[in-house]
Biopython code that builds the backbone (N, CA, C, O; Angstrom):
import numpy as np
from Bio.PDB.StructureBuilder import StructureBuilder

atoms = [
    (1, "UNK", "N", (62.866, -44.219, -51.735)),
    (1, "UNK", "CA", (61.926, -44.134, -50.623)),
    (1, "UNK", "C", (61.226, -42.785, -50.685)),
    (1, "UNK", "O", (61.867, -41.740, -50.790)),
    (2, "UNK", "N", (59.920, -42.827, -50.620)),
    (2, "UNK", "CA", (59.115, -41.616, -50.659)),
    (2, "UNK", "C", (58.985, -41.058, -49.251)),
    (2, "UNK", "O", (58.633, -41.779, -48.318)),
    (3, "UNK", "N", (59.269, -39.783, -49.106)),
    (3, "UNK", "CA", (59.142, -39.097, -47.828)),
    (3, "UNK", "C", (57.835, -38.319, -47.847)),
    (3, "UNK", "O", (57.628, -37.463, -48.706)),
    (4, "UNK", "N", (56.957, -38.618, -46.901)),
    (4, "UNK", "CA", (55.698, -37.896, -46.786)),
    (4, "UNK", "C", (55.908, -36.714, -45.848)),
    (4, "UNK", "O", (56.206, -36.894, -44.667)),
    (5, "UNK", "N", (55.751, -35.509, -46.377)),
    (5, "UNK", "CA", (55.903, -34.299, -45.568)),
    (5, "UNK", "C", (54.525, -33.687, -45.398)),
    (5, "UNK", "O", (53.830, -33.406, -46.375)),
    (6, "UNK", "N", (54.136, -33.482, -44.140)),
    (6, "UNK", "CA", (52.833, -32.903, -43.853)),
    (6, "UNK", "C", (53.013, -31.619, -43.072)),
    (6, "UNK", "O", (53.758, -31.562, -42.093)),
    (7, "UNK", "N", (52.309, -30.580, -43.528)),
    (7, "UNK", "CA", (52.373, -29.289, -42.861)),
    (7, "UNK", "C", (51.107, -28.506, -43.208)),
    (7, "UNK", "O", (50.546, -28.689, -44.288)),
    (8, "UNK", "N", (50.655, -27.643, -42.308)),
    (8, "UNK", "CA", (49.472, -26.830, -42.585)),
    (8, "UNK", "C", (49.789, -25.594, -43.431)),
    (8, "UNK", "O", (49.046, -24.613, -43.406)),
    (9, "UNK", "N", (50.874, -25.646, -44.164)),
    (9, "UNK", "CA", (51.306, -24.540, -45.024)),
    (9, "UNK", "C", (52.116, -25.131, -46.168)),
    (9, "UNK", "O", (52.512, -26.295, -46.111)),
    (10, "UNK", "N", (52.364, -24.347, -47.198)),
    (10, "UNK", "CA", (53.165, -24.865, -48.313)),
    (10, "UNK", "C", (54.647, -24.820, -47.933)),
    (10, "UNK", "O", (55.115, -23.881, -47.288)),
    (11, "UNK", "N", (55.357, -25.844, -48.345)),
    (11, "UNK", "CA", (56.768, -26.001, -47.985)),
    (11, "UNK", "C", (57.624, -25.494, -49.134)),
    (11, "UNK", "O", (57.412, -25.862, -50.289)),
    (12, "UNK", "N", (58.584, -24.655, -48.810)),
    (12, "UNK", "CA", (59.471, -24.120, -49.837)),
    (12, "UNK", "C", (60.385, -25.221, -50.361)),
    (12, "UNK", "O", (60.633, -26.213, -49.676)),
    (13, "UNK", "N", (60.874, -25.040, -51.559)),
    (13, "UNK", "CA", (61.772, -26.032, -52.156)),
    (13, "UNK", "C", (63.064, -26.191, -51.364)),
    (13, "UNK", "O", (63.513, -27.322, -51.179)),
    (14, "UNK", "N", (63.694, -25.095, -50.881)),
    (14, "UNK", "CA", (64.904, -25.285, -50.053)),
    (14, "UNK", "C", (64.639, -26.100, -48.786)),
    (14, "UNK", "O", (65.467, -26.919, -48.389)),
    (15, "UNK", "N", (63.481, -25.876, -48.150)),
    (15, "UNK", "CA", (63.153, -26.648, -46.950)),
    (15, "UNK", "C", (62.896, -28.113, -47.318)),
    (15, "UNK", "O", (63.321, -29.012, -46.592)),
    (16, "UNK", "N", (62.216, -28.360, -48.424)),
    (16, "UNK", "CA", (61.981, -29.729, -48.891)),
    (16, "UNK", "C", (63.311, -30.433, -49.155)),
    (16, "UNK", "O", (63.488, -31.591, -48.778)),
    (17, "UNK", "N", (64.235, -29.741, -49.798)),
    (17, "UNK", "CA", (65.562, -30.319, -50.070)),
    (17, "UNK", "C", (66.303, -30.623, -48.773)),
    (17, "UNK", "O", (66.958, -31.659, -48.655)),
    (18, "UNK", "N", (66.200, -29.720, -47.803)),
    (18, "UNK", "CA", (66.861, -29.917, -46.507)),
    (18, "UNK", "C", (66.299, -31.150, -45.811)),
    (18, "UNK", "O", (67.049, -31.939, -45.235)),
    (19, "UNK", "N", (64.987, -31.315, -45.864)),
    (19, "UNK", "CA", (64.356, -32.486, -45.254)),
    (19, "UNK", "C", (64.886, -33.757, -45.908)),
    (19, "UNK", "O", (65.256, -34.705, -45.215)),
    (20, "UNK", "N", (64.923, -33.781, -47.234)),
    (20, "UNK", "CA", (65.402, -34.961, -47.953)),
    (20, "UNK", "C", (66.853, -35.270, -47.627)),
    (20, "UNK", "O", (67.216, -36.439, -47.495)),
    (21, "UNK", "N", (67.691, -34.248, -47.494)),
    (21, "UNK", "CA", (69.101, -34.457, -47.137)),
    (21, "UNK", "C", (69.226, -35.088, -45.753)),
    (21, "UNK", "O", (70.002, -36.024, -45.560)),
    (22, "UNK", "N", (68.460, -34.573, -44.790)),
    (22, "UNK", "CA", (68.534, -35.100, -43.428)),
    (22, "UNK", "C", (68.038, -36.541, -43.363)),
    (22, "UNK", "O", (68.646, -37.378, -42.697)),
    (23, "UNK", "N", (66.946, -36.828, -44.047)),
    (23, "UNK", "CA", (66.411, -38.189, -44.042)),
    (23, "UNK", "C", (67.382, -39.145, -44.730)),
    (23, "UNK", "O", (67.535, -40.287, -44.298)),
    (24, "UNK", "N", (68.032, -38.692, -45.784)),
    (24, "UNK", "CA", (69.006, -39.533, -46.489)),
    (24, "UNK", "C", (70.160, -39.932, -45.566)),
    (24, "UNK", "O", (70.678, -41.043, -45.673)),
    (25, "UNK", "N", (70.561, -39.045, -44.669)),
    (25, "UNK", "CA", (71.628, -39.378, -43.713)),
    (25, "UNK", "C", (71.213, -40.543, -42.814)),
    (25, "UNK", "O", (72.035, -41.381, -42.445)),
    (26, "UNK", "N", (69.926, -40.581, -42.468)),
    (26, "UNK", "CA", (69.439, -41.680, -41.631)),
    (26, "UNK", "C", (69.327, -42.964, -42.451)),
    (26, "UNK", "O", (69.695, -44.039, -41.977)),
    (27, "UNK", "N", (68.817, -42.853, -43.681)),
    (27, "UNK", "CA", (68.649, -44.054, -44.506)),
    (27, "UNK", "C", (69.986, -44.630, -44.960)),
    (27, "UNK", "O", (70.047, -45.790, -45.367)),
    (28, "UNK", "N", (71.043, -43.849, -44.897)),
    (28, "UNK", "CA", (72.375, -44.386, -45.184)),
    (28, "UNK", "C", (72.839, -45.328, -44.072)),
    (28, "UNK", "O", (73.636, -46.234, -44.315)),
    (29, "UNK", "N", (72.345, -45.115, -42.863)),
    (29, "UNK", "CA", (72.700, -45.960, -41.725)),
    (29, "UNK", "C", (71.920, -47.270, -41.770)),
    (29, "UNK", "O", (72.466, -48.336, -41.487)),
    (30, "UNK", "N", (70.646, -47.180, -42.126)),
    (30, "UNK", "CA", (69.731, -48.334, -42.106)),
    (30, "UNK", "C", (68.785, -48.181, -43.285)),
    (30, "UNK", "O", (68.082, -47.175, -43.383)),
    (31, "UNK", "N", (68.756, -49.154, -44.178)),
    (31, "UNK", "CA", (68.034, -49.007, -45.439)),
    (31, "UNK", "C", (66.633, -49.617, -45.452)),
    (31, "UNK", "O", (65.933, -49.474, -46.454)),
    (32, "UNK", "N", (66.197, -50.280, -44.404)),
    (32, "UNK", "CA", (64.954, -51.051, -44.465)),
    (32, "UNK", "C", (63.714, -50.299, -44.001)),
    (32, "UNK", "O", (62.805, -50.910, -43.438)),
    (33, "UNK", "N", (63.654, -49.014, -44.217)),
    (33, "UNK", "CA", (62.469, -48.251, -43.822)),
    (33, "UNK", "C", (61.352, -48.465, -44.834)),
    (33, "UNK", "O", (61.588, -48.473, -46.042)),
    (34, "UNK", "N", (60.141, -48.637, -44.333)),
    (34, "UNK", "CA", (58.982, -48.820, -45.204)),
    (34, "UNK", "C", (58.179, -47.535, -45.342)),
    (34, "UNK", "O", (57.591, -47.281, -46.394)),
    (35, "UNK", "N", (58.149, -46.724, -44.288)),
    (35, "UNK", "CA", (57.397, -45.473, -44.289)),
    (35, "UNK", "C", (58.222, -44.391, -43.606)),
    (35, "UNK", "O", (58.821, -44.618, -42.555)),
    (36, "UNK", "N", (58.242, -43.213, -44.217)),
    (36, "UNK", "CA", (58.931, -42.070, -43.620)),
    (36, "UNK", "C", (57.978, -40.887, -43.674)),
    (36, "UNK", "O", (57.517, -40.491, -44.744)),
    (37, "UNK", "N", (57.689, -40.325, -42.495)),
    (37, "UNK", "CA", (56.795, -39.169, -42.418)),
    (37, "UNK", "C", (57.474, -38.057, -41.635)),
    (37, "UNK", "O", (58.111, -38.296, -40.610)),
    (38, "UNK", "N", (57.326, -36.843, -42.135)),
    (38, "UNK", "CA", (57.847, -35.665, -41.453)),
    (38, "UNK", "C", (56.681, -34.699, -41.269)),
    (38, "UNK", "O", (56.003, -34.346, -42.234)),
    (39, "UNK", "N", (56.454, -34.279, -40.044)),
    (39, "UNK", "CA", (55.388, -33.342, -39.721)),
    (39, "UNK", "C", (56.007, -32.007, -39.308)),
    (39, "UNK", "O", (56.904, -31.968, -38.466)),
    (40, "UNK", "N", (55.535, -30.938, -39.890)),
    (40, "UNK", "CA", (56.018, -29.599, -39.549)),
    (40, "UNK", "C", (54.865, -28.790, -38.962)),
    (40, "UNK", "O", (53.758, -28.799, -39.500)),
    (41, "UNK", "N", (55.126, -28.097, -37.869)),
    (41, "UNK", "CA", (54.112, -27.240, -37.240)),
    (41, "UNK", "C", (54.751, -25.893, -36.942)),
    (41, "UNK", "O", (55.895, -25.807, -36.496)),
    (42, "UNK", "N", (53.996, -24.871, -37.197)),
    (42, "UNK", "CA", (54.433, -23.510, -36.919)),
    (42, "UNK", "C", (53.551, -22.996, -35.794)),
    (42, "UNK", "O", (52.365, -22.744, -36.008)),
    (43, "UNK", "N", (54.104, -22.837, -34.606)),
    (43, "UNK", "CA", (53.302, -22.482, -33.446)),
    (43, "UNK", "C", (53.721, -21.131, -32.881)),
    (43, "UNK", "O", (54.896, -20.765, -32.891)),
    (44, "UNK", "N", (52.751, -20.423, -32.402)),
    (44, "UNK", "CA", (53.029, -19.162, -31.708)),
    (44, "UNK", "C", (52.714, -19.391, -30.238)),
    (44, "UNK", "O", (51.584, -19.722, -29.881)),
    (45, "UNK", "N", (53.707, -19.216, -29.401)),
    (45, "UNK", "CA", (53.503, -19.372, -27.964)),
    (45, "UNK", "C", (53.161, -18.001, -27.395)),
    (45, "UNK", "O", (54.042, -17.169, -27.175)),
    (46, "UNK", "N", (51.907, -17.784, -27.165)),
    (46, "UNK", "CA", (51.423, -16.462, -26.757)),
    (46, "UNK", "C", (51.993, -16.021, -25.406)),
    (46, "UNK", "O", (52.312, -14.848, -25.215)),
    (47, "UNK", "N", (52.117, -16.957, -24.482)),
    (47, "UNK", "CA", (52.610, -16.577, -23.162)),
    (47, "UNK", "C", (54.102, -16.252, -23.168)),
    (47, "UNK", "O", (54.573, -15.549, -22.274)),
    (48, "UNK", "N", (54.855, -16.741, -24.148)),
    (48, "UNK", "CA", (56.282, -16.415, -24.251)),
    (48, "UNK", "C", (56.540, -15.361, -25.325)),
    (48, "UNK", "O", (57.657, -14.859, -25.451)),
    (49, "UNK", "N", (55.505, -15.026, -26.099)),
    (49, "UNK", "CA", (55.607, -14.034, -27.167)),
    (49, "UNK", "C", (56.712, -14.357, -28.172)),
    (49, "UNK", "O", (57.479, -13.486, -28.583)),
    (50, "UNK", "N", (56.771, -15.629, -28.553)),
    (50, "UNK", "CA", (57.753, -16.000, -29.572)),
    (50, "UNK", "C", (57.182, -17.090, -30.454)),
    (50, "UNK", "O", (56.296, -17.843, -30.049)),
    (51, "UNK", "N", (57.701, -17.162, -31.659)),
    (51, "UNK", "CA", (57.294, -18.212, -32.586)),
    (51, "UNK", "C", (58.116, -19.460, -32.305)),
    (51, "UNK", "O", (59.247, -19.388, -31.823)),
    (52, "UNK", "N", (57.526, -20.595, -32.614)),
    (52, "UNK", "CA", (58.209, -21.855, -32.386)),
    (52, "UNK", "C", (57.959, -22.761, -33.583)),
    (52, "UNK", "O", (56.832, -22.865, -34.066)),
    (53, "UNK", "N", (58.999, -23.406, -34.052)),
    (53, "UNK", "CA", (58.898, -24.338, -35.166)),
    (53, "UNK", "C", (59.061, -25.749, -34.604)),
    (53, "UNK", "O", (60.019, -26.040, -33.888)),
    (54, "UNK", "N", (58.123, -26.605, -34.936)),
    (54, "UNK", "CA", (58.084, -27.950, -34.374)),
    (54, "UNK", "C", (58.216, -28.961, -35.512)),
    (54, "UNK", "O", (57.511, -28.868, -36.518)),
    (55, "UNK", "N", (59.128, -29.934, -35.348)),
    (55, "UNK", "CA", (59.348, -30.977, -36.348)),
    (55, "UNK", "C", (59.210, -32.334, -35.671)),
    (55, "UNK", "O", (59.783, -32.578, -34.609)),
    (56, "UNK", "N", (58.438, -33.213, -36.307)),
    (56, "UNK", "CA", (58.319, -34.591, -35.850)),
    (56, "UNK", "C", (58.707, -35.497, -37.014)),
    (56, "UNK", "O", (58.300, -35.270, -38.153)),
    (57, "UNK", "N", (59.489, -36.512, -36.717)),
    (57, "UNK", "CA", (59.893, -37.477, -37.739)),
    (57, "UNK", "C", (59.474, -38.860, -37.263)),
    (57, "UNK", "O", (59.756, -39.257, -36.132)),
    (58, "UNK", "N", (58.799, -39.584, -38.143)),
    (58, "UNK", "CA", (58.398, -40.958, -37.857)),
    (58, "UNK", "C", (58.898, -41.831, -38.999)),
    (58, "UNK", "O", (58.575, -41.604, -40.165)),
    (59, "UNK", "N", (59.686, -42.821, -38.643)),
    (59, "UNK", "CA", (60.250, -43.727, -39.644)),
    (59, "UNK", "C", (59.937, -45.151, -39.215)),
    (59, "UNK", "O", (60.254, -45.563, -38.099)),
    (60, "UNK", "N", (59.309, -45.899, -40.122)),
    (60, "UNK", "CA", (58.915, -47.265, -39.797)),
    (60, "UNK", "C", (59.750, -48.269, -40.578)),
    (60, "UNK", "O", (59.966, -48.137, -41.782)),
    (61, "UNK", "N", (60.206, -49.268, -39.851)),
    (61, "UNK", "CA", (60.913, -50.409, -40.433)),
    (61, "UNK", "C", (60.149, -51.649, -39.988)),
    (61, "UNK", "O", (59.372, -51.575, -39.037)),
    (62, "UNK", "N", (60.345, -52.774, -40.641)),
    (62, "UNK", "CA", (59.629, -53.975, -40.224)),
    (62, "UNK", "C", (59.847, -54.271, -38.736)),
    (62, "UNK", "O", (60.971, -54.511, -38.297)),
    (63, "UNK", "N", (58.765, -54.249, -37.978)),
    (63, "UNK", "CA", (58.843, -54.573, -36.558)),
    (63, "UNK", "C", (59.249, -53.442, -35.636)),
    (63, "UNK", "O", (59.359, -53.656, -34.429)),
    (64, "UNK", "N", (59.476, -52.245, -36.159)),
    (64, "UNK", "CA", (59.915, -51.161, -35.283)),
    (64, "UNK", "C", (59.544, -49.793, -35.870)),
    (64, "UNK", "O", (59.611, -49.584, -37.081)),
    (65, "UNK", "N", (59.157, -48.879, -34.995)),
    (65, "UNK", "CA", (58.873, -47.502, -35.398)),
    (65, "UNK", "C", (59.805, -46.571, -34.641)),
    (65, "UNK", "O", (59.920, -46.647, -33.418)),
    (66, "UNK", "N", (60.463, -45.703, -35.374)),
    (66, "UNK", "CA", (61.350, -44.698, -34.783)),
    (66, "UNK", "C", (60.611, -43.365, -34.798)),
    (66, "UNK", "O", (59.954, -43.022, -35.781)),
    (67, "UNK", "N", (60.722, -42.619, -33.703)),
    (67, "UNK", "CA", (60.028, -41.339, -33.623)),
    (67, "UNK", "C", (60.899, -40.344, -32.874)),
    (67, "UNK", "O", (61.516, -40.675, -31.861)),
    (68, "UNK", "N", (60.940, -39.129, -33.384)),
    (68, "UNK", "CA", (61.666, -38.054, -32.695)),
    (68, "UNK", "C", (60.969, -36.741, -33.008)),
    (68, "UNK", "O", (60.387, -36.561, -34.077)),
    (69, "UNK", "N", (61.044, -35.837, -32.055)),
    (69, "UNK", "CA", (60.487, -34.507, -32.268)),
    (69, "UNK", "C", (61.431, -33.474, -31.669)),
    (69, "UNK", "O", (62.200, -33.751, -30.748)),
    (70, "UNK", "N", (61.341, -32.284, -32.223)),
    (70, "UNK", "CA", (62.177, -31.196, -31.726)),
    (70, "UNK", "C", (61.468, -29.876, -31.995)),
    (70, "UNK", "O", (60.652, -29.756, -32.909)),
    (71, "UNK", "N", (61.800, -28.909, -31.182)),
    (71, "UNK", "CA", (61.215, -27.583, -31.313)),
    (71, "UNK", "C", (62.339, -26.559, -31.220)),
    (71, "UNK", "O", (63.212, -26.657, -30.358)),
    (72, "UNK", "N", (62.308, -25.578, -32.114)),
    (72, "UNK", "CA", (63.346, -24.543, -32.109)),
    (72, "UNK", "C", (62.805, -23.301, -32.800)),
    (72, "UNK", "O", (61.641, -23.259, -33.199)),
    (73, "UNK", "N", (63.647, -22.300, -32.936)),
    (73, "UNK", "CA", (63.194, -21.049, -33.554)),
    (73, "UNK", "C", (63.121, -21.121, -35.075)),
    (73, "UNK", "O", (62.441, -20.303, -35.695)),
    (74, "UNK", "N", (63.821, -22.101, -35.700)),
    (74, "UNK", "CA", (63.730, -22.294, -37.148)),
    (74, "UNK", "C", (63.484, -23.775, -37.437)),
    (74, "UNK", "O", (63.821, -24.646, -36.635)),
    (75, "UNK", "N", (62.895, -24.035, -38.592)),
    (75, "UNK", "CA", (62.674, -25.427, -38.987)),
    (75, "UNK", "C", (63.990, -26.148, -39.194)),
    (75, "UNK", "O", (64.092, -27.341, -38.905)),
    (76, "UNK", "N", (65.005, -25.443, -39.690)),
    (76, "UNK", "CA", (66.297, -26.076, -39.945)),
    (76, "UNK", "C", (66.924, -26.596, -38.648)),
    (76, "UNK", "O", (67.438, -27.714, -38.606)),
    (77, "UNK", "N", (66.880, -25.785, -37.601)),
    (77, "UNK", "CA", (67.452, -26.203, -36.314)),
    (77, "UNK", "C", (66.651, -27.357, -35.715)),
    (77, "UNK", "O", (67.227, -28.321, -35.211)),
    (78, "UNK", "N", (65.333, -27.258, -35.768)),
    (78, "UNK", "CA", (64.487, -28.317, -35.226)),
    (78, "UNK", "C", (64.675, -29.616, -36.012)),
    (78, "UNK", "O", (64.701, -30.701, -35.431)),
    (79, "UNK", "N", (64.804, -29.497, -37.333)),
    (79, "UNK", "CA", (65.019, -30.669, -38.183)),
    (79, "UNK", "C", (66.340, -31.351, -37.853)),
    (79, "UNK", "O", (66.405, -32.578, -37.784)),
    (80, "UNK", "N", (67.382, -30.571, -37.650)),
    (80, "UNK", "CA", (68.691, -31.124, -37.299)),
    (80, "UNK", "C", (68.623, -31.870, -35.966)),
    (80, "UNK", "O", (69.156, -32.974, -35.845)),
    (81, "UNK", "N", (67.982, -31.283, -34.983)),
    (81, "UNK", "CA", (67.864, -31.913, -33.668)),
    (81, "UNK", "C", (67.063, -33.212, -33.756)),
    (81, "UNK", "O", (67.474, -34.234, -33.205)),
    (82, "UNK", "N", (65.931, -33.176, -34.442)),
    (82, "UNK", "CA", (65.095, -34.381, -34.575)),
    (82, "UNK", "C", (65.832, -35.473, -35.347)),
    (82, "UNK", "O", (65.746, -36.650, -34.996)),
    (83, "UNK", "N", (66.554, -35.085, -36.396)),
    (83, "UNK", "CA", (67.317, -36.066, -37.180)),
    (83, "UNK", "C", (68.396, -36.717, -36.327)),
    (83, "UNK", "O", (68.602, -37.928, -36.414)),
    (84, "UNK", "N", (69.083, -35.943, -35.512)),
    (84, "UNK", "CA", (70.115, -36.506, -34.634)),
    (84, "UNK", "C", (69.516, -37.501, -33.641)),
    (84, "UNK", "O", (70.131, -38.524, -33.343)),
    (85, "UNK", "N", (68.324, -37.207, -33.131)),
    (85, "UNK", "CA", (67.655, -38.127, -32.206)),
    (85, "UNK", "C", (67.309, -39.439, -32.912)),
    (85, "UNK", "O", (67.523, -40.523, -32.369)),
    (86, "UNK", "N", (66.775, -39.327, -34.117)),
    (86, "UNK", "CA", (66.426, -40.529, -34.891)),
    (86, "UNK", "C", (67.682, -41.342, -35.203)),
    (86, "UNK", "O", (67.662, -42.569, -35.105)),
    (87, "UNK", "N", (68.767, -40.674, -35.576)),
    (87, "UNK", "CA", (70.007, -41.388, -35.907)),
    (87, "UNK", "C", (70.507, -42.182, -34.705)),
    (87, "UNK", "O", (70.975, -43.309, -34.864)),
    (88, "UNK", "N", (70.414, -41.611, -33.507)),
    (88, "UNK", "CA", (70.832, -42.336, -32.302)),
    (88, "UNK", "C", (69.973, -43.585, -32.108)),
    (88, "UNK", "O", (70.488, -44.658, -31.792)),
    (89, "UNK", "N", (68.663, -43.438, -32.299)),
    (89, "UNK", "CA", (67.762, -44.579, -32.146)),
    (89, "UNK", "C", (68.078, -45.675, -33.169)),
    (89, "UNK", "O", (68.106, -46.858, -32.833)),
    (90, "UNK", "N", (68.312, -45.272, -34.407)),
    (90, "UNK", "CA", (68.579, -46.232, -35.481)),
    (90, "UNK", "C", (69.895, -46.958, -35.227)),
    (90, "UNK", "O", (69.978, -48.174, -35.399)),
    (91, "UNK", "N", (70.915, -46.221, -34.822)),
    (91, "UNK", "CA", (72.212, -46.862, -34.527)),
    (91, "UNK", "C", (72.079, -47.865, -33.395)),
    (91, "UNK", "O", (72.632, -48.962, -33.467)),
    (92, "UNK", "N", (71.341, -47.492, -32.339)),
    (92, "UNK", "CA", (71.143, -48.393, -31.206)),
    (92, "UNK", "C", (70.379, -49.642, -31.656)),
    (92, "UNK", "O", (70.741, -50.758, -31.283)),
    (93, "UNK", "N", (69.334, -49.459, -32.447)),
    (93, "UNK", "CA", (68.545, -50.584, -32.962)),
    (93, "UNK", "C", (69.404, -51.496, -33.834)),
    (93, "UNK", "O", (69.334, -52.720, -33.719)),
    (94, "UNK", "N", (70.209, -50.898, -34.699)),
    (94, "UNK", "CA", (71.069, -51.676, -35.597)),
    (94, "UNK", "C", (72.105, -52.467, -34.795)),
    (94, "UNK", "O", (72.413, -53.609, -35.137)),
    (95, "UNK", "N", (72.642, -51.868, -33.737)),
    (95, "UNK", "CA", (73.592, -52.554, -32.868)),
    (95, "UNK", "C", (72.924, -53.748, -32.187)),
    (95, "UNK", "O", (73.516, -54.822, -32.078)),
    (96, "UNK", "N", (71.696, -53.552, -31.733)),
    (96, "UNK", "CA", (70.974, -54.649, -31.098)),
    (96, "UNK", "C", (70.711, -55.778, -32.085)),
    (96, "UNK", "O", (70.784, -56.953, -31.723)),
    (97, "UNK", "N", (70.407, -55.427, -33.324)),
    (97, "UNK", "CA", (70.181, -56.467, -34.341)),
    (97, "UNK", "C", (71.440, -57.291, -34.587)),
    (97, "UNK", "O", (71.375, -58.518, -34.666)),
    (98, "UNK", "N", (72.583, -56.623, -34.706)),
    (98, "UNK", "CA", (73.826, -57.342, -34.993)),
    (98, "UNK", "C", (74.301, -58.141, -33.794)),
    (98, "UNK", "O", (74.949, -59.173, -33.969)),
    (99, "UNK", "N", (73.996, -57.692, -32.568)),
    (99, "UNK", "CA", (74.394, -58.433, -31.381)),
    (99, "UNK", "C", (73.551, -59.673, -31.172)),
    (99, "UNK", "O", (74.001, -60.617, -30.523)),
    (100, "UNK", "N", (72.338, -59.696, -31.706)),
    (100, "UNK", "CA", (71.451, -60.845, -31.524)),
    (100, "UNK", "C", (71.665, -61.913, -32.585)),
    (100, "UNK", "O", (71.115, -63.007, -32.467)),
    (101, "UNK", "N", (72.448, -61.625, -33.614)),
    (101, "UNK", "CA", (72.649, -62.606, -34.687)),
    (101, "UNK", "C", (74.050, -63.112, -34.709)),
    (101, "UNK", "O", (74.393, -63.945, -35.548)),
]
sb = StructureBuilder()
sb.init_structure("model")
sb.init_model(0)
sb.init_chain("A")
sb.init_seg("    ")
for serial, (resi, resn, name, xyz) in enumerate(atoms, 1):
    if name == "N":
        sb.init_residue(resn, " ", resi, " ")
    sb.init_atom(name, np.array(xyz, "f"), 0.0, 1.0, " ", f" {name:<3s}", serial, name[0])
structure = sb.get_structure()
């Protein structure tokens, strides 16, 4: 499965590897994803005088789209939070599928 990573800056290899590891944890739960997109944003909140890293994950499976976003001081922390949100959604969806059959 190809992971599309979009960011307004170049992504380091360690960050790319981290993204792939996190997405693989989700695809181990549910294998029928058709599209996987990860959006990274680096924002400066002027009124709080701090940098903010924003991660959005969108994963599409036949008939359903999973989406999660998180914001934190590092991309790694935001990625972990967003991945955990997606995993909860996928597990709930998978449970609903098995209960209906």
